[in-house]
C-alpha positions in Angstrom: 61.3 104.7 97.2 59.6 101.5 96.3 58.5 102.7 92.9 62.0 104.2 92.1 63.5 100.7 93.1 61.0 98.8 90.9 61.7 101.0 88.0 65.4 100.7 88.3 65.4 97.0 88.6 63.0 96.8 85.6 65.3 99.1 83.7 68.5 97.2 84.5 67.0 93.9 83.7 65.4 95.2 80.6 62.1 94.1 81.7 60.4 97.2 80.3 57.4 97.4 82.8 56.7 99.7 85.6 54.2 100.2 88.4 53.2 103.8 87.6 50.1 103.1 85.2 49.1 102.6 81.6 51.0 105.6 80.4 54.4 104.4 81.6 56.8 107.4 81.8 55.0 109.7 79.6 54.6 112.3 82.4 58.3 112.6 82.7 59.1 113.0 78.9 61.0 116.2 79.7 62.8 115.2 82.9 66.4 114.7 82.1 67.2 112.9 85.5 64.8 110.2 84.9 65.4 109.7 81.3 69.3 109.6 81.6 69.1 107.4 84.6 66.7 104.8 83.1 68.4 104.7 79.7 71.8 104.2 81.4 70.5 101.2 83.4 69.0 99.8 80.2 72.3 100.1 78.2 74.4 98.7 81.2 71.9 95.7 81.5 71.7 94.9 77.8 75.3 95.3 76.7 76.4 92.0 78.3 78.2 91.0 81.5 81.3 89.7 79.6 81.7 93.4 78.4 81.4 94.6 81.9 84.0 92.1 83.1 86.5 93.0 80.2 86.3 96.7 80.6 86.5 96.5 84.6 89.7 94.3 84.1 91.3 96.7 81.7 90.5 99.7 83.9 92.0 97.9 86.7 95.2 97.1 84.8 95.4 100.7 83.6 95.3 102.0 87.2 97.4 99.3 88.6 100.2 99.8 85.9 99.8 103.6 85.8 99.3 103.4 82.0 99.6 106.6 80.3 99.3 105.4 76.6 95.9 107.0 76.1 92.4 105.8 75.6 93.0 104.7 72.1 95.5 102.1 73.1 93.4 101.2 76.2 90.4 100.6 74.0 92.6 98.3 71.7 93.4 96.2 74.7 89.8 95.2 74.9 88.6 91.9 73.6 87.2 91.7 70.0 83.8 90.9 71.1 83.8 93.9 73.7 84.8 96.2 70.9 82.1 94.9 68.6 79.4 94.8 71.2 80.3 98.7 72.2 80.5 99.8 68.6 77.3 98.2 67.8 75.5 99.6 70.7 76.8 103.0 70.3 76.2 103.0 66.5 72.6 101.8 66.9 71.9 104.5 69.7 73.3 107.3 67.4 71.7 106.2 64.2 68.2 105.5 65.9 68.2 108.9 67.8 69.0 110.7 64.4 66.4 108.8 62.4 63.7 109.3 64.9 64.7 112.9 65.3 64.4 113.5 61.6 61.0 111.6 61.1 59.3 113.0 64.0 60.7 116.5 63.9 57.4 118.2 62.8 55.0 115.7 64.2 52.8 117.5 66.7 51.5 114.1 68.1 55.0 113.0 69.2 57.9 115.7 69.6 56.8 118.4 67.1 55.9 120.8 69.8 59.0 120.2 71.8 62.2 122.4 72.0 65.3 121.2 70.4 66.8 119.8 73.8 63.5 118.0 74.6 63.4 116.6 71.0 66.9 115.2 71.4 66.1 113.9 74.9 63.0 112.1 73.7 64.5 110.6 70.6 67.3 109.3 72.6 65.3 107.7 75.2 62.9 106.1 72.6 66.0 104.6 70.7 67.4 103.1 73.7 64.1 101.8 75.2 62.9 100.3 72.0 65.9 98.0 71.5 65.5 96.1 74.7 63.5 97.4 77.5 60.1 98.7 76.7 59.6 101.9 78.7 57.8 104.8 76.9 57.7 108.5 77.3 55.5 109.2 74.4 52.4 107.3 72.9 53.8 104.9 70.2 50.3 104.9 68.5 50.8 108.6 67.5 54.1 108.3 65.9 54.6 107.9 62.0 54.5 104.5 60.4 58.1 104.8 59.5 59.1 105.2 63.1 57.2 102.0 64.0 58.9 100.0 61.0 62.2 101.4 62.1 61.8 100.5 65.9 60.6 97.0 64.5 64.0 96.6 63.2 65.9 97.8 66.2 63.7 95.5 68.5 64.7 92.6 66.2 68.3 93.3 66.8 68.0 93.9 70.5 70.9 94.0 72.9 74.2 92.1 73.2 74.9 88.6 74.3 75.2 87.7 77.9 72.9 90.4 79.0 69.3 90.8 80.0 68.1 92.0 76.6 66.4 90.2 74.0 66.5 90.1 70.1 68.9 88.2 67.8 71.8 90.3 69.5 73.9 93.2 68.1 76.9 90.7 67.5 74.8 88.3 65.5 73.6 91.1 63.4 77.1 92.4 62.9 78.5 89.1 61.8 75.9 88.8 59.1 76.6 92.4 57.9 80.3 91.6 57.8 79.5 88.5 55.8 77.7 90.5 53.3 80.4 93.1 53.0 83.0 90.1 52.5 80.9 88.9 49.6 80.6 92.1 48.0 84.3 92.7 48.2 84.8 89.2 47.0 86.8 88.2 50.0 87.0 84.5 51.1 87.1 85.3 54.8 85.1 87.4 57.2 87.5 89.8 59.0 86.9 92.4 61.9 89.6 94.5 63.6 92.4 92.6 61.9 91.0 89.2 63.1 89.4 86.6 60.9 86.1 85.2 62.3 85.6 81.4 62.1 83.0 80.2 59.6 81.3 78.3 62.3 80.3 81.5 64.1 79.1 82.9 60.9 76.9 79.9 60.2 75.3 80.1 63.9 74.6 83.7 63.2 72.7 82.9 60.2 70.8 80.1 61.9 70.0 82.3 64.8 68.5 85.0 62.4 66.7 82.4 60.3 65.1 80.7 63.3 64.1 84.0 65.0 62.5 85.0 61.6 60.6 81.8 61.3 59.1 82.1 64.8 58.2 85.7 63.9 56.3 84.8 60.7 54.5 82.1 62.4 53.4 84.4 65.0 52.4 87.2 62.7 50.6 84.8 60.5 48.4 83.7 63.2 47.7 87.1 64.5 46.6 88.1 61.0 44.2 85.2 60.7 42.6 85.9 64.1 42.6 89.8 64.3 41.3 92.4 62.0 44.0 95.0 62.8 46.7 96.8 60.5 49.5 94.5 59.6 52.2 97.1 60.9 50.6 97.0 64.5 50.5 93.1 64.6 54.1 93.0 63.3 55.0 95.5 66.0 53.2 93.4 68.7 54.8 90.2 67.6 58.3 91.6 67.4 58.0 93.3 70.8 57.0 89.9 72.3 59.5 87.9 70.5 62.3 90.3 71.3 61.0 90.6 74.9 60.9 94.4 74.7 57.3 94.8 76.2 56.0 97.9 74.2 52.7 98.2 72.5 50.7 100.4 70.4 47.7 100.1 72.8 46.7 97.0 71.0 47.5 94.2 73.3 44.4 94.6 75.6 42.2 94.5 72.6 43.4 91.2 71.2 41.7 87.9 71.6 42.8 85.2 74.0 44.3 83.2 71.0 46.4 86.1 70.0 47.4 86.9 73.6 48.5 83.3 73.9 50.6 83.7 70.7 52.2 86.5 72.1 52.9 84.6 75.4 54.6 81.8 73.5 56.6 84.3 71.4 57.8 85.9 74.7 58.8 82.5 76.1 60.5 81.7 72.9 62.3 85.0 72.7 63.5 84.7 76.4 65.1 81.4 76.1 66.3 81.9 72.6 64.9 80.2 69.5 68.0 78.3 68.8 67.8 76.8 72.3 64.3 75.5 71.5 65.3 73.9 68.3 68.2 72.3 69.9 66.2 71.0 72.8 63.5 69.6 70.4 66.0 67.9 68.0 66.9 64.3 68.7 70.2 63.4 67.2 71.0 59.7 67.0 74.3 58.5 68.1 74.5 56.6 64.7 74.2 59.9 62.8 77.4 61.1 61.3 78.5 64.0 59.3 78.8 62.9 55.7 80.7 64.4 53.0 79.8 63.8 49.4 81.0 65.1 46.0 80.7 68.9 45.7 78.1 70.3 43.4 76.7 73.7 42.4 73.4 75.2 42.7 72.2 78.7 41.2 71.0 81.2 43.8 69.8 84.8 43.5 
């Protein structure tokens, strides 16, 4: 009972560690009950409490008013942030599951010898846990390099704001993607779901990603100077620490004390947020004012 409670709390809080042993949940790779319960807790804990409140409020309104307008209209009643967070979460899960399934389909060291249902279940679990939580039902040291690189990207994105997950957050990533799409189309404003997103939010999203990337590059650079390990493994460890995921390619125990301290710093920075650290360290003088000068142009790209 205690082990079950520990894992449930760890999953919901996206902590990603358990009290079973060094092999995490690998013994339960084919157990649908454990896989689905743990992934459900991870998703609910990482999607953000504002999404919870919004969905709950709308469901209560539908029940109270006996609304029979259908799920599509009920979905449109949700806030824009809620819809974006849900869409991004579902999209990342579906894409991640399909990518891992395709890449590792014939890999005998991961899921190559599983049945079709077992392959889908394992791929789904790894996709969910590798974004935010850090549990494992397979040995990540045995997967293909592309799978590690893909998971580095999903860990970097992480969960949604206001939840227990880490990373730059799904909505932050979505805003930058929407900005790129708007630039490609030649549009002046960034729009989503028939709403225009303020430029201030776009700037903050870019700053968050840039700050996150700078801390990551600094951490990986130190690890490369200290350790004689493959770059992909060091990058995987650094992103896992910064995004507070908690997974490893069985490398963390072999690292030097300096590298472990670097990982601890990255975990601390990732938990409170890179942008929070920069704001807390900055000293803005009361005499400082926003100044506007004559416009100029600079070549980029």
